[in-house]
C-alpha positions as CSV (number, residue, x, y, z in Angstrom):
1,M,-6.4,77.2,-214.1
2,R,-4.0,75.0,-212.1
3,T,-0.4,76.2,-211.6
4,P,2.0,73.9,-213.4
5,D,4.7,72.0,-211.5
6,K,7.0,72.3,-214.5
7,T,7.1,74.3,-217.7
8,L,8.5,73.0,-221.0
9,D,9.2,75.9,-223.5
10,V,9.6,74.3,-226.9
11,Q,8.8,77.2,-229.1
12,G,10.2,76.9,-232.6
13,L,10.6,73.1,-232.5
14,A,8.8,70.7,-234.8
15,V,5.8,68.7,-233.5
16,L,7.6,65.4,-233.3
17,R,10.3,67.0,-231.2
18,V,7.7,68.7,-229.0
19,R,6.0,65.4,-228.4
20,M,9.2,63.6,-227.6
21,L,10.4,66.2,-225.1
22,A,6.9,66.4,-223.4
23,L,6.8,62.6,-223.1
24,K,10.4,62.5,-221.7
25,T,9.6,65.3,-219.2
26,L,6.3,63.7,-218.1
27,A,8.0,60.4,-217.5
28,L,10.3,62.1,-214.9
29,M,7.4,63.8,-213.1
30,D,5.3,62.3,-210.2
31,R,1.8,61.2,-210.7
32,G,-0.6,64.1,-210.3
33,Q,1.9,66.7,-211.3
34,V,1.1,69.2,-214.1
35,L,3.3,70.1,-217.0
36,K,2.8,73.2,-219.1
37,V,4.0,72.9,-222.7
38,I,4.5,76.1,-224.7
39,T,4.9,75.8,-228.4
40,T,4.5,77.8,-231.6
41,E,4.0,74.7,-233.8
42,K,0.6,74.8,-235.3
43,A,0.3,71.0,-235.5
44,A,1.2,70.5,-231.8
45,K,-2.5,70.2,-230.7
46,K,-2.9,66.9,-232.6
47,G,0.4,65.6,-231.3
48,I,-0.3,66.6,-227.7
49,V,-3.9,65.2,-227.8
50,A,-2.5,61.9,-229.2
51,L,0.2,61.7,-226.6
52,C,-2.3,62.2,-223.7
53,S,-4.6,59.6,-225.2
54,E,-1.9,57.0,-225.9
55,E,0.0,57.4,-222.6
56,G,-3.0,58.0,-220.3
57,Y,-2.2,61.6,-219.3
58,L,-5.0,64.1,-218.8
59,L,-5.1,67.3,-220.9
60,L,-6.4,69.9,-218.5
61,D,-6.3,73.0,-220.6
62,E,-5.1,74.5,-223.8
63,V,-4.7,78.2,-224.7
64,L,-4.0,79.7,-228.1
65,D,-2.6,83.2,-227.8
66,G,-1.5,84.6,-231.1
67,S,1.1,82.2,-232.4
68,Q,1.8,80.7,-229.0
69,H,-0.1,77.5,-228.0
70,S,0.0,76.3,-224.3
71,F,-1.1,73.0,-222.9
72,L,-1.5,71.8,-219.3
73,I,-1.0,68.1,-219.0
74,Q,-1.5,66.1,-215.8
75,R,0.6,63.0,-215.3
């Protein structure tokens, strides 16, 4: 698994807020950099997959560990 360039810990936030913060953070990153998003929101997968599809980002990996869900997104 690739080491992320930046980590966004949004545990406890609603899926729309998770998506908005991830989008904002990715916009500030350089092309090719990787963002790790950590969330506890169960619906986050759908939101992150949609964000990547709509914005052209690459979802490299996702890991579910108990209630914590992590995503690696490449800009």
